[in-house]
Backbone as a printed PyTorch tensor [residue, N CA C, xyz], in Angstrom:
tensor([[[117.6000,  75.8060, 121.5960],
         [117.1290,  75.3040, 120.2900],
         [115.4700,  75.8790, 120.4430]],

        [[114.9350,  75.5280, 121.5280],
         [113.3820,  75.8090, 121.3010],
         [113.3700,  77.3200, 121.1330]],

        [[113.6250,  78.0120, 121.9160],
         [113.9080,  79.4990, 121.5430],
         [114.0390,  79.6600, 120.1850]],

        [[114.8390,  79.3150, 119.8870],
         [115.5060,  79.5570, 118.3640],
         [114.3010,  79.3370, 117.3690]],

        [[113.7470,  78.1330, 117.5270],
         [112.6920,  77.8490, 116.3490],
         [111.1690,  78.5520, 116.7830]],

        [[111.0500,  78.8880, 118.2050],
         [110.0500,  79.5600, 118.5250],
         [110.0690,  81.0230, 118.0260]],

        [[111.6050,  81.7900, 117.9960],
         [111.5570,  83.0870, 117.4790],
         [111.3310,  83.2480, 115.9060]],

        [[111.4670,  82.2040, 115.2470],
         [111.9890,  81.5680, 113.7990],
         [110.0330,  81.8560, 113.5880]],

        [[108.9400,  80.8350, 113.9220],
         [108.3210,  80.9470, 113.8660],
         [106.9920,  81.9210, 113.9880]],

        [[107.7980,  82.6000, 115.2430],
         [107.0660,  84.1260, 115.6520],
         [107.5330,  85.4000, 114.3910]],

        [[108.3360,  85.3030, 113.8930],
         [108.9980,  86.2350, 112.8070],
         [107.9450,  86.0180, 111.6880]],

        [[107.9210,  84.6780, 111.1590],
         [106.7520,  84.1130, 110.0450],
         [105.3310,  84.5740, 110.4970]],

        [[105.3520,  84.5400, 111.4960],
         [103.8730,  85.0180, 111.6440],
         [103.6620,  86.5250, 111.7430]],

        [[104.1510,  87.1940, 112.0600],
         [104.1770,  88.5210, 112.1400],
         [104.5180,  88.8910, 110.6670]],

        [[105.2810,  88.4420, 110.0660],
         [105.4880,  88.7760, 108.4690],
         [104.3470,  88.2850, 108.1190]],

        [[103.5670,  87.1370, 108.3370],
         [102.2500,  86.6490, 107.5370],
         [101.1240,  88.0210, 107.9070]],

        [[101.2500,  87.9690, 109.1380],
         [100.0920,  89.4270, 109.2060],
         [100.4830,  90.6000, 108.8200]],

        [[101.4370,  91.0320, 108.4970],
         [101.6790,  92.4790, 107.7500],
         [101.7620,  92.1720, 106.7080]],

        [[101.7840,  91.1700, 105.6850],
         [101.3780,  90.9820, 104.0720],
         [ 99.9510,  90.8180, 104.2760]],

        [[ 99.2670,  90.1410, 105.2530],
         [ 97.6930,  90.1710, 105.1850],
         [ 97.0790,  91.4280, 105.2840]],

        [[ 97.6810,  91.8760, 106.1960],
         [ 96.9990,  93.5350, 106.5290],
         [ 96.9880,  94.2930, 105.0770]],

        [[ 98.1430,  94.1380, 104.3740],
         [ 98.4420,  94.8290, 103.5480],
         [ 97.7210,  94.6770, 102.1190]],

        [[ 97.2260,  93.3620, 101.8610],
         [ 96.0990,  92.9200, 101.0190],
         [ 95.0340,  93.2240, 101.4490]],

        [[ 94.6380,  93.3640, 102.9630],
         [ 93.5080,  93.4670, 103.3640],
         [ 92.8580,  95.2320, 103.1270]],

        [[ 93.9300,  95.9680, 102.4120],
         [ 93.7150,  97.4970, 102.6720],
         [ 92.9180,  97.5560, 101.2100]],

        [[ 91.7550,  98.5910, 101.5550],
         [ 90.7660,  99.0420, 100.4940],
         [ 91.6650,  99.9090,  99.4760]],

        [[ 90.9330,  99.6760,  98.2170],
         [ 91.4440, 100.4150,  97.1200],
         [ 90.7630, 101.6620,  97.0030]],

        [[ 91.4620, 102.9620,  96.9450],
         [ 90.6590, 104.0870,  96.8490],
         [ 90.9170, 104.6600,  95.4940]],

        [[ 89.3600, 104.4780,  95.3570],
         [ 89.1980, 104.7040,  93.6250],
         [ 89.7030, 106.3410,  93.0180]],

        [[ 89.5690, 107.0630,  94.3080],
         [ 90.0290, 108.5240,  93.7460],
         [ 91.4450, 109.0750,  94.3680]],

        [[ 92.1070, 108.0560,  94.2930],
         [ 93.6680, 108.1640,  94.2200],
         [ 94.4220, 107.0030,  93.6000]],

        [[ 94.1530, 106.0470,  93.3900],
         [ 94.8470, 104.6980,  93.0330],
         [ 95.2500, 105.0720,  91.7640]],

        [[ 96.3230, 104.3120,  91.4610],
         [ 96.7100, 104.3340,  89.7460],
         [ 96.7360, 103.4720,  89.0400]],

        [[ 96.9150, 103.5830,  87.8380],
         [ 96.2580, 102.1580,  87.1180],
         [ 96.7110, 100.9840,  87.3670]],

        [[ 97.8700, 100.6560,  88.0570],
         [ 98.6090,  99.6800,  88.4020],
         [ 98.0340,  99.1640,  89.8180]],

        [[ 97.4380,  99.8980,  90.6480],
         [ 96.7840,  99.2300,  91.6750],
         [ 95.1560,  98.9180,  91.1740]],

        [[ 94.3240,  99.7820,  90.2940],
         [ 93.2520,  99.7340,  90.2010],
         [ 93.2860,  97.8990,  89.2800]],

        [[ 94.2600,  98.0100,  88.5720],
         [ 94.4120,  96.8720,  87.8210],
         [ 94.4000,  95.5020,  88.5960]],

        [[ 95.5990,  95.8570,  89.5220],
         [ 96.1360,  94.5230,  89.9370],
         [ 94.9200,  94.0650,  91.2050]],

        [[ 94.3290,  95.3510,  91.9200],
         [ 93.3540,  94.8580,  93.0080],
         [ 91.9340,  94.6580,  92.7080]],

        [[ 91.4460,  94.7130,  91.6610],
         [ 90.2640,  94.7600,  91.3210],
         [ 89.5940,  93.6940,  90.1820]],

        [[ 88.9430,  92.6250,  90.5870],
         [ 88.3590,  91.5600,  89.8760],
         [ 87.7520,  92.3150,  88.7540]],

        [[ 88.3030,  91.7410,  87.5360],
         [ 87.5340,  92.0970,  86.1520],
         [ 87.8530,  93.2930,  85.6050]],

        [[ 88.9490,  94.1320,  85.8970],
         [ 89.3770,  95.4990,  85.7700],
         [ 90.7420,  95.0130,  85.3510]],

        [[ 91.1860,  95.5940,  84.2800],
         [ 92.3550,  95.1880,  83.4830],
         [ 92.7740,  96.7490,  83.3980]],

        [[ 94.0520,  96.6750,  82.7980],
         [ 94.4670,  98.3000,  82.3260],
         [ 93.7040,  99.1310,  81.8500]],

        [[ 92.9130,  98.5710,  80.8820],
         [ 92.1670,  99.6540,  79.9200],
         [ 90.9470, 100.3540,  80.9180]],

        [[ 90.2200,  99.2570,  81.6240],
         [ 89.2830, 100.0580,  82.3640],
         [ 89.6130, 100.5540,  83.5390]],

        [[ 90.7540, 100.2540,  83.9910],
         [ 91.4930, 101.0070,  85.1120],
         [ 91.8800, 102.6230,  84.5010]],

        [[ 92.4310, 102.3410,  83.3180],
         [ 92.9150, 103.9790,  82.8120],
         [ 91.3470, 104.8800,  82.7480]],

        [[ 90.4330, 104.0150,  82.4280],
         [ 89.0360, 104.6830,  82.1620],
         [ 88.8950, 105.4630,  83.4170]],

        [[ 88.6770, 104.4040,  84.4370],
         [ 88.2930, 104.9050,  86.0410],
         [ 89.2690, 106.5740,  86.2270]],

        [[ 90.5990, 106.3410,  85.7850],
         [ 91.3310, 107.7350,  85.9470],
         [ 90.5020, 108.5360,  85.6230]],

        [[ 90.5720, 108.4370,  84.0490],
         [ 90.1110, 109.5380,  83.1010],
         [ 89.3330, 109.8430,  83.6230]],

        [[ 88.1940, 109.2120,  83.9960],
         [ 86.5350, 109.9130,  84.2560],
         [ 86.8320, 110.7590,  85.5420]],

        [[ 87.9070, 110.1700,  86.5230],
         [ 87.5130, 111.3240,  87.8740],
         [ 88.6270, 112.3990,  87.3890]],

        [[ 89.6300, 112.3500,  86.6230],
         [ 90.0140, 113.6670,  86.1990],
         [ 89.3090, 114.8460,  85.5920]],

        [[ 88.3640, 113.9510,  84.6710],
         [ 87.5220, 114.8430,  83.9010],
         [ 85.9980, 115.3560,  84.8450]],

        [[ 85.7030, 114.4610,  85.8990],
         [ 84.4260, 114.5920,  86.2830],
         [ 84.8080, 115.0940,  88.0240]],

        [[ 85.7970, 115.2120,  88.5410],
         [ 86.0700, 115.1720,  90.0850],
         [ 85.9440, 113.7390,  90.5680]],

        [[ 86.1730, 113.8480,  91.8690],
         [ 86.5320, 112.4790,  92.5800],
         [ 84.5710, 111.7330,  92.5450]],

        [[ 85.0170, 110.4980,  93.0260],
         [ 83.6690, 109.8700,  93.0080],
         [ 83.3490, 109.9540,  94.5470]],

        [[ 81.9460, 110.1270,  94.4350],
         [ 81.2110, 110.4820,  95.6010],
         [ 80.5380, 109.3090,  96.1780]],

        [[ 80.2780, 108.1200,  95.3510],
         [ 79.8030, 106.9870,  96.2400],
         [ 80.4760, 105.8750,  95.0340]],

        [[ 80.3710, 104.5010,  95.7600],
         [ 80.8350, 103.6800,  95.0670],
         [ 80.1360, 103.2660,  93.5210]],

        [[ 78.5910, 103.5890,  93.5920],
         [ 77.8860, 102.8610,  92.7090],
         [ 78.1700, 103.9650,  91.5060]],

        [[ 78.5840, 105.5340,  91.7210],
         [ 79.1030, 106.2580,  90.8960],
         [ 80.2700, 105.4480,  89.7540]],

        [[ 80.5980, 104.2960,  90.0270],
         [ 81.8940, 103.7750,  89.6420],
         [ 81.3370, 103.3930,  88.3710]],

        [[ 79.7900, 102.8440,  88.3970],
         [ 79.0910, 102.8980,  87.0760],
         [ 78.9140, 103.7560,  85.9930]],

        [[ 79.4600, 104.8790,  86.2820],
         [ 79.7110, 105.6580,  85.4190],
         [ 80.5660, 105.3680,  84.3490]],

        [[ 81.6160, 104.7110,  84.5210],
         [ 82.5350, 104.5550,  83.8330],
         [ 82.2730, 103.1180,  82.7550]],

        [[ 82.7000, 103.6520,  81.5780],
         [ 82.4830, 102.5750,  80.6150],
         [ 83.2120, 101.4320,  80.9710]],

        [[ 82.5000, 100.0690,  80.9110],
         [ 83.1160,  98.8400,  81.2250],
         [ 82.9690,  98.1290,  82.5890]],

        [[ 82.4330,  99.4060,  83.6740],
         [ 81.7740,  98.5790,  84.5680],
         [ 80.4200,  99.0730,  84.9730]],

        [[ 79.9990,  97.4860,  85.4130],
         [ 78.3380,  97.3640,  85.6070],
         [ 78.3270,  96.6370,  86.8850]],

        [[ 76.8600,  96.2210,  87.0100],
         [ 76.7830,  96.0020,  88.5090],
         [ 77.8600,  94.7480,  89.0020]],

        [[ 77.9170,  93.8640,  87.7720],
         [ 78.4080,  92.7110,  88.0960],
         [ 80.0500,  92.9580,  88.4680]],

        [[ 80.7100,  93.9270,  87.9950],
         [ 82.4250,  94.1170,  88.5400],
         [ 81.9530,  94.8110,  89.8810]],

        [[ 80.8390,  95.7020,  90.0110],
         [ 81.0860,  96.3310,  90.9810],
         [ 80.7240,  95.5060,  92.4790]],

        [[ 79.5250,  94.4850,  91.9310],
         [ 79.4840,  93.3100,  92.9510],
         [ 80.9960,  92.9210,  93.2590]],

        [[ 81.6740,  92.3100,  92.7810],
         [ 82.4870,  91.6820,  92.9110],
         [ 83.6780,  92.2790,  93.5720]],

        [[ 83.6410,  93.5350,  93.7330],
         [ 84.6190,  94.2770,  94.3990],
         [ 83.7540,  95.0970,  95.2800]],

        [[ 83.0950,  95.0800,  95.8240],
         [ 82.2620,  95.9990,  96.9580],
         [ 83.6370,  96.2190,  98.1220]],

        [[ 83.6630,  95.0780,  98.8050],
         [ 84.6690,  94.8820, 100.1010],
         [ 86.0790,  95.2150,  99.5580]],

        [[ 86.4570,  95.7800,  98.3590],
         [ 87.8520,  96.5190,  97.8960],
         [ 87.7920,  97.6670,  97.8580]],

        [[ 86.6280,  98.3130,  97.6680],
         [ 86.5520,  99.7950,  97.2240],
         [ 86.5170, 100.7390,  98.5090]],

        [[ 87.2990, 101.7140,  98.2930],
         [ 87.0750, 102.8780,  99.0150],
         [ 87.0910, 104.0840,  98.4470]],

        [[ 86.1160, 105.1160,  98.7790],
         [ 86.1920, 106.4470,  98.0140],
         [ 86.4970, 107.5050,  98.6010]],

        [[ 87.4270, 107.5160,  99.6310],
         [ 87.4960, 108.8850, 100.6290],
         [ 88.2820, 109.6600,  99.3960]],

        [[ 88.1160, 111.0430,  99.8110],
         [ 88.4030, 112.0600,  99.3470],
         [ 89.8240, 111.9690,  98.9970]],

        [[ 89.9370, 112.8410,  97.7850],
         [ 91.6080, 112.9590,  97.2610],
         [ 92.2970, 114.2870,  98.1530]],

        [[ 93.3260, 114.1960,  98.4670],
         [ 94.2180, 115.0230,  99.2040],
         [ 94.5710, 116.2960,  98.4300]],

        [[ 94.6740, 115.7640,  97.1710],
         [ 94.7940, 116.9580,  95.8790],
         [ 94.2120, 118.1300,  95.6260]]])
């Protein structure tokens, strides 16, 4: 019986770790879609998320996190809230 409980707890802990790892992944603003941006960034809804995508399509990939402030609706406050969640890895397209 103890082995069964230990196995269940181990599986639950592994599931929590996998879920946490997925949540901890950074959002690449050069590849993320509207849903990813809106759901993953504080202060960014679908409208601003769409602006991010439109900006990168018109101007190419973001070259720095600060470059996001060129997008209407993103200022220092939103940028500061999201610094830990953002990535600007080059797009593979």
